[in-house]
Structures are given as C-alpha cells and as structure tokens.
C-alpha positions as CSV (number, residue, x, y, z in Angstrom):
1,X,-6.9,-12.6,2.0
2,X,-9.8,-13.4,4.2
3,X,-11.9,-15.4,1.8
4,X,-15.3,-14.6,3.4
5,X,-18.4,-16.5,2.5
6,X,-20.4,-15.6,-0.5
7,X,-23.5,-14.4,1.5
8,X,-21.2,-12.0,3.4
9,X,-19.7,-10.7,0.2
10,X,-23.2,-9.9,-1.1
11,X,-23.9,-7.5,1.7
12,X,-20.5,-5.9,1.3
13,X,-20.9,-5.5,-2.4
14,X,-23.5,-2.8,-1.7
15,X,-20.8,-0.7,-0.1
16,X,-18.4,-1.2,-3.0
17,X,-21.1,-0.2,-5.5
18,X,-21.9,2.9,-3.5
19,X,-18.2,3.8,-3.3
20,X,-17.9,3.5,-7.1
21,X,-21.1,5.6,-7.6
22,X,-19.7,8.3,-5.3
23,X,-16.4,8.1,-7.2
24,X,-14.3,7.4,-4.1
25,X,-10.7,7.5,-5.1
26,X,-7.3,6.6,-3.6
27,X,-6.3,10.3,-3.6
28,X,-7.3,11.1,0.0
29,X,-10.9,9.9,-0.1
30,X,-10.2,6.4,0.8
31,X,-7.7,7.5,3.5
32,X,-10.4,9.7,5.0
33,X,-13.0,6.9,5.0
34,X,-10.6,4.3,6.6
35,X,-9.3,6.8,9.2
36,X,-12.8,8.1,10.1
37,X,-14.2,4.5,10.3
38,X,-11.4,3.7,12.7
39,X,-11.9,6.8,14.8
40,X,-15.7,6.4,15.0
41,X,-16.0,2.6,15.3
42,X,-12.9,1.0,16.7
43,X,-12.9,0.9,20.5
44,X,-9.8,2.5,21.8
45,X,-7.5,-0.3,23.0
46,X,-4.2,-1.5,21.9
47,X,-5.6,-4.9,20.7
48,X,-8.4,-3.3,18.7
49,X,-6.1,-0.8,17.0
50,X,-3.5,-3.6,16.4
51,X,-6.2,-5.7,14.7
52,X,-7.4,-2.8,12.6
53,X,-3.9,-2.0,11.4
54,X,-3.4,-5.7,10.8
55,X,-6.4,-5.7,8.4
56,X,-4.9,-2.7,6.6
57,X,-1.5,-4.3,6.3
58,X,-3.0,-7.5,5.0
59,X,-4.8,-5.5,2.4
60,X,-1.5,-4.0,1.3
61,X,0.0,-7.5,1.0
62,X,-2.9,-8.8,-1.1
63,X,-2.9,-5.8,-3.5
64,X,0.9,-6.4,-4.0
65,X,0.5,-10.1,-4.4
66,X,-2.7,-10.4,-6.5
67,X,-2.7,-7.1,-8.5
68,X,0.7,-5.4,-8.5
69,X,2.8,-8.5,-9.0
70,X,1.0,-9.8,-12.1
71,X,0.9,-6.2,-13.5
72,X,4.6,-5.9,-13.1
73,X,5.2,-9.3,-14.6
74,X,3.1,-8.2,-17.7
75,X,5.1,-5.0,-18.0
76,X,8.4,-6.9,-17.8
77,X,7.1,-9.1,-20.7
78,X,6.2,-6.0,-22.7
79,X,9.2,-3.8,-21.9
80,X,12.0,-6.1,-20.7
81,X,13.4,-6.5,-17.3
82,X,15.7,-4.2,-15.5
83,X,19.4,-4.9,-16.2
84,X,21.5,-5.7,-13.2
85,X,25.2,-4.8,-13.3
C-alpha cells in the first residue's frame, strides 16, 4: 500500500466523501469511473498503462490482505474451517 503523507490524504478524502455522497458502488459505477479516468487522463503508452494497471493490481492485493483476509479469519472462527480430505 502506498502510505502517502497525511496532507496528501486530506485532499483525496474530499473525493472519497463525494463518492460516498453520490453512492458510488462496486456494481459497475466504480469500474466506469476507473476506466473513464484511465481513458481520459492516462497518456497512451505502454509504460503509462502498465503503471496504471499496476496501481489497480496493488489495490486488489491490499484489499485481499487488509480486508478480505481478516474477514475470512473471523468467519473461520465463527463457523469453523473447511474440512480437507
């Protein structure tokens, strides 16, 4: 996770609050935003697109590591682990 400085987070927090206010959901809305941002703002070159995709892939990794993993661990505690034969 790119742990950016606190002052940088403050300006980005405005975007997050607006997205919540507009009820942006991961049901196509977020996909549209990320795709359209790329289409409109990422200069067309292999390196630029590779870097943008790298950011998206790192986001996936962070969600899995920091949110999904602990959630699954909690559910294992609540419901028991999968039996392996």
